[in-house]
N, C-alpha and C positions, 0 to 999 in steps of 0.2 A: 779397277785401277782409276786413279784420279786423272782427269783431263784438265788442261789449261784453257780458260776462256778469256781471251783478250778483249777488253772493252775499249775500243779505239776512241781517241778524242777526249779521254777522261784522265785527269792527273791525280796523283796521290794528294797534292795540296788541296784540290777542290773537295775530295772525299773527306780529308781530315777536317776541313772547315765545317762541313755539314755534320760530321760526327761530333765535333766540339760544340756546335750551336744547338744540336738536337734536331728532332724532326721538324721540317719546315712545311711539308705537305705540298700539294699541287699548286699550280698557278691560280686556278679557280678558287681554291681554298683561301688564298691570300687576297682575293679580289682583283686579280690581275687579268688582263686581256691577252689570251694566248695568241690571237691573230696579230695583235699589235707588236708582240715580241718576236714572232717568227720571221726569219729571213732565209734566203737561199743558203744551202750549205756551202756553196762556192764562195759566198761572201763572208761566211762565218763558219769555221769548221765545227763549232759546237751546235750550230743550227738554231741558236737563240741570240737575238739581238738584245744586249744589255742596254739599259737606258743611258743616254748621254747626258741626262740632266744631273748635274753634280749634287743636287739636293735629293735625288732619289734615295729611298730608304734602303738600309742594309738588308731588310727582310725581302724586299723585291729582288735584290741582287742574288740572295741565297736561293730564293724560289726559282729564279731563272736557271741557276746552276743545277738545282735539284731536277727540274724538268728536263734539262738537256741530258743529264746522266741517266734519268729514268728511260728516256727514249733510246739511248744507246744500249742500255742493259737489256731492254725488251727486244730490241732488234737482234742483238747477238744471241741472247738466250733462246728466242724463238727459232732462229735459224739452226742453232745447234740441236735443239730438241727434235726438230723436223728431220734433220740429217740422221740422228741416232735412231729414230723410229724407222726410217727407211732401211736401216741396217738390222732391224729386229731387236734393238736394244731398248729396254723399257726403264732402266734405271741408270743413273750416271752420277758421278761425283765430280763437280766442277770447281777448280781453283781459279778464282777471278784475278785478273790483272787490270787495274792496279791492285796490289796485294791488300791494300787497306779496305777493299770491299769484301775480303774474306772468301768464303766458299759457299757453295750451294749443293745440297743433295737433292736430286730429282727422282721421284718415284711415280711412274705412270702405271695404272692398273685398272682393270675392268671391274665395275661393281653394278650389279643389276642391269647389265647390258650397256652401261655408260662408262666412258673413259674419264677417270679422275686423275688429277695431278697433285702431288704433295711436294712442297718445297721446304727444306729445312736449312736454316742458316743461323749461326750464332752471332752474326754481325747485325746490329740493330738497324743500321742504315739500309743494308741490303734487304732485310725483312720489310722495312717500310716501303722500299721501292717496289718490291714484289706485291705487297698488299694493295698499295695505291694504284698499281697498274695491272692488276690481275685481269680485268676486262680487256685491256689493250692487248695483253699477251694472248688471251683466248681468241680475240678477233684476228690477230695475226696468224695464229695456227689454223684457224678456221679457213682463212683465205688460202692457205697452203694445202687444205684438204684434211686437216686433223681437227675434229670437233671435241672439245673438252667440256664436260658437263659441269665440273666443279673444280675449283682450285683451293687448296689449303696451304697456308703458310704458317710455320711455327719455328721456334728456336730450340726445341727440345731434342733429345737424342732420338734416333730413329726407332720406330716401333718394331716389335718383333715381326719378322717376316719382311721387313724393309730390305730392298736389294734383290728380291726375287723377281723373275720375269713375270709379266702378265700372262695368265694361263692361256694357252692356245686352244683353238677349237679341237674338240675330241679328247681333251685331257679330263680325267675324272677329278671332280672337286674333292678337297680334303674333307674327311669326315669330322664334324664338330665333336668336341669333347662331350662325353656323356651319351653319345648316340647308342641306341639299343643295338645289340648284336643279334644276328639271326639264330635260328634254332640250331643250326649245325655248330656254331661257335659255342652255344650254351652246352651242347652235348660234349664237346671237346673239353670244356672247362670242367664239367662235372666228372668226366673220366679222370682228369688230372687230380681232382680233389680226392677221389676214391683211392687212387694210387698212392698219394701221399699218406692217406690214413693208414694204409696197410704197412707202409715202411716204418713209420715212427710212432704210430698210435695217436697222432694229433691230427686235428682238422685245420687245414690251411684254406682260408677263404681268399680266392683270387678276385681282385677288383679290376 
């Protein structure tokens, strides 16, 4: 069942501006000083101080908005993931608000003893936000006690098996395709072949 994840302090107008302009990237990528732009949230709900210089570039303005939205998305997503893990839920479908951010499918699973996270979103801006801030999200979850070894972000349809819970301790792993069967299984199959041969005179090979 899809859940709603509200990203507070973000408007559809801001998201639409970034979607229209295309990927703007992080502040550092634009040569901007993060410390110089940061202000207390009490002074600015977005947590970013936009330049008061009327000659400031539009790119700087967009980058500041992008950074503010990224921080809000990471904060909300990290808190939701941590809460769902505490409930034993390893997959989730999140519908974001504002709606212009689209949705995110989250799949957490163990692989070689390490926890991996896969995020799927058809929204290009949301994918950029997740890709550019994957380390920030990992750090946030680590501080809350959840260590994620790898984060994958893509926009394709969920792979087969997506949506299943992470295997719990004591569960038998699924047998891979083509695995050899034991001698008892071979004997049982051979008996079936002989029985079929007596019934209709043909030899059916079971694969």
